[in-house]
N, C-alpha and C positions, 0 to 999 in steps of 0.2 A: 463867803461871797466869791472868792476867786474861783471856786469850783462850780458856781451856778451856770456860768456860761457853757462849760463843757457838758454839764448835765442837760441843759436845754438843747444843746446840739445833739446830744445822744438821744434825747427824747424825740427830737424832730426826725432824726435818722431812723429811729425805731418805728415812728409813725409811717414814714415813707416805705419802710420794709414791709409793714403789715399791708399797706395798700397794694404793693407789688404782689405780695403773696395772694391777697384776695383776688386781684385781677387774674393772676395765673390760674387760680383754682377755677374761676368762672370760664376761662378759655380752654381749660383742660389740656394745656401744653406741658409736656414732660420735659424736664431738663436733662441735658446730657451729663450724667453722673454728677448731679447737683451738689451733693454734700459728701465730704470726706467722712468716713466712718467715725462715729462719736467716740471720744475717749472717756469712758465711764469711770476712770480711776482718778481723774483730775477735774476740778471745777473752775480752773482759771482760764482766762482768755488766751493765755500763752500757748495752749494745746491746739488751737484752731489754725488750720492751714488754709490760706486763701490762694486760689489758682487764678492767675491773670490780674491781680490787684494788689497794690502795696498796702501793707497792714497799717492801721492807724496806731500811732504811738500810744494813744490813750488806752488801747486795748490791753496794754500791760499793766495798767493801773489797777491795783487791787481794791481801791475805793475804801479808804479808812472811814469815811463818813457815811458809809452805806452804799457807795457806788459800786464797790466790789460785789456786794450781794446782788445789786441790780444786774451787774455784768453776768454774774453766774446765772441769774434767772433768765437772762436773754438767751442762754444756751438752749432753752426749751424750744425756741423757734428754729427747729431744725429744717423746716420746709422752705427756707429762704431761697428766692430765685437767684440764679447766677451760678458761677462756678466756685464761689467762695465757700469755705467749710463752715458748718454751723457749730456753735459751742455745744459740747456734750456734757457740761457740768450740771450739777444739781440746781434746781430752781432757787433763785436768791430770795432772801428774806430781810434784806438790809432796810435801814430806816428811811433811806431815800425813796422807798416804794418798791414793792416786789413786782416783777414782771415789766417794769417800765424801762428796764435797761435794754440792752442790745447794742453792743459796741459797733464801732465802724467795721470791725471784722465781719459782721453779719451782713454788711451791705453787698448786694449782688455785684459781681464783676461786670456782667453784661445782661441786664434785665430783659433785653429784647431777643435773646437767643433761645430761651426756654422758660417754662413756668414751673415753679416748684409745687410739691404736694403740700397739703395743709399740715401745719406743725402739730405735734403731739407732745404731751408732757411725760409720756411713758418712755423712759430711757431704754426699755427692752425692745421697743419696736424697731425692726430692721430697717435699714436705709432703703429708700425706694429704688427699684431697679428700672433701667431704661428699657423701652420696647425694642425688640430685635429689628435690625435694619434688613429689609428684604434683600438688599444687595449682598448681605453677608451670608444668606442661606444657600447651601450647596445644592444645585439642581442635579437630578439623576442623570447619569450618562446613558445615552441611547445604546441598546444592545445591537452591535453590528454583525453578529454571527448569522450565518445563513447556510442552507444546504439545498442543492439542486441535483437532479439526476439527468445525465446525458445518455442518449441512446434510445432506440425504438423498442417499446415493450412487446417484443415478438420472440417466440421460441427460437433459440439459437443465436439471438443478437445480444451482445454484451451491454449491460447497464453499468454506468460509472457514476459514483457519488462525488460531487464537488462541494467541499466544505470551505467556507471563507469566514474570516474574522475570529477564529478560535485562537486563544493565546497559548495554549499548551498542547501536548500530544493528544490525539483524538482516537477514539475507538468507533467501530462500525458494527451495527447489527441489522440483519435483513429479515423481512417477513413476507410471506405470500398469504394474503388474507390474514387469518389468525394463527397461521403456522409459522413458527420460528425456523429459519433456514440455517444451514450449517455454515454459510459464508460469513466471514468476519473481516474481510478486506474491504477495499473501496470499490469493488466491482462484483457483479453477479450476472450469470448467464441463465435466463429462464429455461426450464425443461418443459416437456409436454405435460407433466403433472401440474404445472403452473398455469396452464391455459385457462383463461377466464378469470384469473385471480389478479388482485391489485398488489403490486410489489411496493413495499415501504422500506426505506433505510432510515436509521436513527444514528446520529453522530453525537458523541458525548466526550467530555473532557473533565479533568479535575478542577479546572478554573472557570468553566463556562457551563451555562445551562444546556441541556440536550436539545437538539433540533432535528426535525424529521422532514422527509419529502416522500411523495408517493407518485406512482405512474397511473396511467389508465389501465384498463383490463388487458392482460397479456393475450395477444392474438396468436393463433396457430393454424396452419393449413390442415385440412382433414387428413386422417390416416386411419386405416383399419387396424384393429388390434391383432387380427390373424393375417399373416402374410400369405399370399398365394400367387401362383403363376399359371399360365395356360397348361404347363406340364405338371403342375402340382396344385390342383385346385382344392378348394374347401369342399369336402364331401358331406352331404346331408342325406338322411334316410328317413322315410316315413312309410306308413302302410296305407293301402287303399281303404278309404272309409274311415281313417283315423284322423283325429285332430292334430294339426301340425303347427308349430310356432318356433321361429328362430330369429333372434335379434342380432343384426350385424353391428357389432360394437366398434365405435370410432372415437377418436379424440380430435379436438379442434375447437377453435372459437373464432368467429361465431359458428353456431351449430350448422352442419351441412344439411342439404336435402339429398334424397335418394331416388334412383330410377333403375329399371331393369333394361338391359340392352343386349344386343346380339353378342354371342360368345367371342367372336373374332373382332378385336378392336380395329383391325385394319381392313375390315370388310367394306365392300362397296355400299353406297347408300341403298341400292335396291335390295341387297341382302339383309341389311341391318334395319330396314324400315319396319315399323309396327309398334304397337303398344305392348304393355306388360303381358297381356294374354297371348301374344304371339310367341313368347319365350317360356312361359310358366305352365305347369300342369293346370288343367281346368279345375277351378275351385280354389287355387292358391293365389293370393294377392300380396302386394307390397305396400306398406304404409310409407308414403314418400317423405313424411316428416320425421318419423322415429326410426326408420330402417328395419322395421319388424316384418318378416315374411310369415304369413299365417294362412290357415284355411284347412279345408278338407277336400281331398281329391279322390275320385273313384277310379281313376285311370292309372294303371301300372306302367312303369317305364322309367327311363333315365333322361333327364333334361339338363342341358348345358346352357349357361347364361352368365352374364356379368351383372353385379350390383355396382352402380357408379355413385359415388358420393362427391358432392361439389359444394364449395362455398361461393361460387360465382366467379372465382378467379382460378382456383386450383381444383382439378378433378382427379380422383384415384379410383381404381377398379378392384373389385373382389371377384375372382373367378370361382364359379360354383358348379358342382355336379349334384343335382337333387334326384334321388332315386325313390320312386314310389313302388313298393313291393306289393305283389298280389296277396290276397288272403288265402285261407284254406280252400282246397278244391272241393267243389260241391257237385261236379258232373263233368261230362265230356262235351266238347264242342267240335263239330265236324266241318271240314272244308272239302269242297268238290269242284273240279274244273276239268274241262276237256283237255286231255293230255297233249293234244296237238296244238293248243293255243297258249300253253303256259309260256309266260314271258314274251309274248308277242305284243305288238303295239296295242291291239284291242282284244279283249277277252271277256268272257262272262264266267263268274264263279258264284258259288253258293256257300252260305254259312248256315249250318243247322245248329241252333242253340241247344243247351242241355235239356230244355223242356220240349224240344221238337219244333220250335218256331223257325221258319225258313226266311232267310234274307238273301236277296239277289243283288249282285254287284256288277256294275259295268266298269272295267278297269282300263287304264292307260299306263303302259310301261315304257320307260326310256332307259337307255344304257347310261351308266354313270361309272366311267373308268372300268374297274374290274367287276362291278356289280350292277344292280338294277334298282330303279326307283319306280314304284307302282303307286298310282293314285286311283282310288275306287270310290264311286258314289253308289249308294245302295238304297233299297226300299224293302219293306217287310212284305213277304209273300213270294210267290213264284214256286217253281219246282225244277230240280236238276234235270236237264234234258240233254240227250246225246243221240247221234245217229247210230243206226244198226251197224255193228261191226266196229264202232268206235270204242275208245278206251277212256275211262274216267279216272283221274288221279284223286285218290281219297286219303285224307289225313285227319288228324285230330289232336286236341290238347285238352288236358284237364284244366278246368276254369273255376274261378271263385264266384262268389255271389254277384259280382259286377261284370262277369264275363272276361276277366283278365286271365290270360294263360298262365298256368302254374307249371313251370318247367323244373324238372328234377335237378338239372345241373347245367350251367353255362348255356342256358337258353336252347338246349337241344330238345326238339319236339318229342312229345311222349309217343313211344311206339304204340300203334293201335292194331287191333285184330278186326278184319272185315270178313263178313260172310254174306251169302246171298240165298234167296229163296228159289233161285233158278240154278239147277245143277249144271246147266250148260255154260254159265258165266265162268270166265277164266280169271282167277285172282292170284296175283303174284306181287312180291315186294318190288317197289320201284328201285331201279339200279342207280338213279341219280339223287332222288330225294329220300333222305334217311327217315325211317319211321313211317313212310307212306306206302300205300298199296295201289297197284294198277288193277282195275276191273274192266274186262273187255266183254261186250254184250253181243253174242252172235245172233240172238233172237230179238225181234222187235216186239216189245210189250212193256208193261209196267213191272219194274223189279223193286223188291224191297231188300235194302241192305242194312243189317244190324252192324253196329260198330261198338267196340268195347276197349277199355284201357283200365288196368288195375281193377278197382271195385265198381267202376262206373260203366254204363252202357246206354246207348240210344239207337234209333233206327230212322231211316228216311227212305223215300221212294224215288225211283228214277224212271223217267219216261224215255223209252228207247224208240226212236222214230225209224220206221222201215225205210230202207234205201230203195229208190226207184230203179227198176231193171228195164233197160231198153232192148227190144227184140228186133233183130235185123234179118230179113229174109232175102236169100239170093237165089237166082235162077241160073243153073249151069248152061253153058252154050259152048259150041265148038269153035266159034269164031271170036267172041268177045266176052269179056267179063263185065257185068253191070251191077251196080248197086241198086237194090230194089227201089223202085219208084223215083229214081233220080235221073235216069236217062244219060248218065255219064259213064264213059268206059273207064277201064282201069287205068289206062295211061293218062287220061284227062283228069282223073280223081286225085292222083298223087300230088301234082302241083297245087291243086286247090286245097287239099287237106293240109299240105305242108304250110301253105300260106296262112290258113286259118289258125293252125296250131301256133305258128310263130307270132301271128297277130295277137292271139289270145294271151300268149306268154308276155308279149310286150305290154298289153293292157294291164295284166296282173302286176307286172313290175312297176309300172307307173303308179298304179293305185297304192301299192305297198310303199313306194317312196313318199307319197303324199301323207299316208298315215304316220310314217316315222317322223315327218317334219312337224307334225302338230304338237 
């Protein structure tokens, strides 16, 4: 009987514990380290540690009347709420009733702080673990490393890498596009080979992840690959009637545009005005986008000009001499002009092509320092004409199929041989013009002159106009001398004639001056 009261108390306590466990299971609240690990080697209540609550003295009672067995059985209720430890002993089989036990030690220390998990009779089940506290989880540290590039991405300007946040020694590697550069320091200076490329630097260390930074495309002012000066130009050669092509190579970004300009960069606007055709051989053109000079020209000669490349800010010049050489000679072309009018302000000349076609030219000649400049406009047709007693200067050149003169050496005219169908004509080498002949015509008529050089020959006709002869008849007298039909005596004639002569000379001089000023 003395043990009934404790047994009833224990039963009430066990009932209360079950209710708390059931409520905790429904609420799903986990306890903070609810139970101390069960001791499977002992079945007594003395092995249970209670955190935060004084142990009931009865927990040490081994229960001779079967209460001990009940206490041992209570150890299966390992899911009790609170901070107290659950008994880990084997389930009791005492006479007082199995499973009805559960000592005061199983009472939760603080039922309101957590809820236990349901109890199990399997002693091998591990103790319930608590859910991790979010405040205990280490958050990742933000990577503070960074790389920037200082400097303008321009050829010749230095780029410098700035690395921040790295904790150890760093290394640098540079790229231009996909090409790895030799630079391994914190700076790099772009070259012309880098024009148009994106420069990238990568910074790395043993303790940090690599970081990279890039520039925009590298800019570069235009520059010609071949250097030239007015005294040392780029020389190009093509043949008359041949296809010609030359690309003026440049570097620079953005890509430049091209134009043809007058040879002298310091020339006046009047001298340098004109489009491409003013400076290039006829048939040759320039592509203003690619800088390619191409085409076919039938005109032999040497042309001097400049190719100008510009990006809108910077302009550079390429000085060029383009020579179009004549083709193989196919005949002889003859020139003829009144010897007395050569290199005068106004003159008439004739060109007889290798097939006999005659062209007549009206020429204007001006003095230019030590030389002369002659401009002529011509038409097809006409005939060489000269006054009786006059002299015709005759010359010739071997020509190709386009009529270009073919000179043997240094543009020296080809010596020609001239003959006439009139034996009275006087033919002699000209003393001033090398390779040319003077033909004087004493008789007025049509003369045929064959002209030959090397293996080629041609012929043309000359109309020799008769010179008008003025006849003056005088009547002798003993007292006065008279000019026929004039009524003037000799003394009166001299002042008049002298005045007329001087007046005529003055008029001639004035007219000559006007012609030279044109």
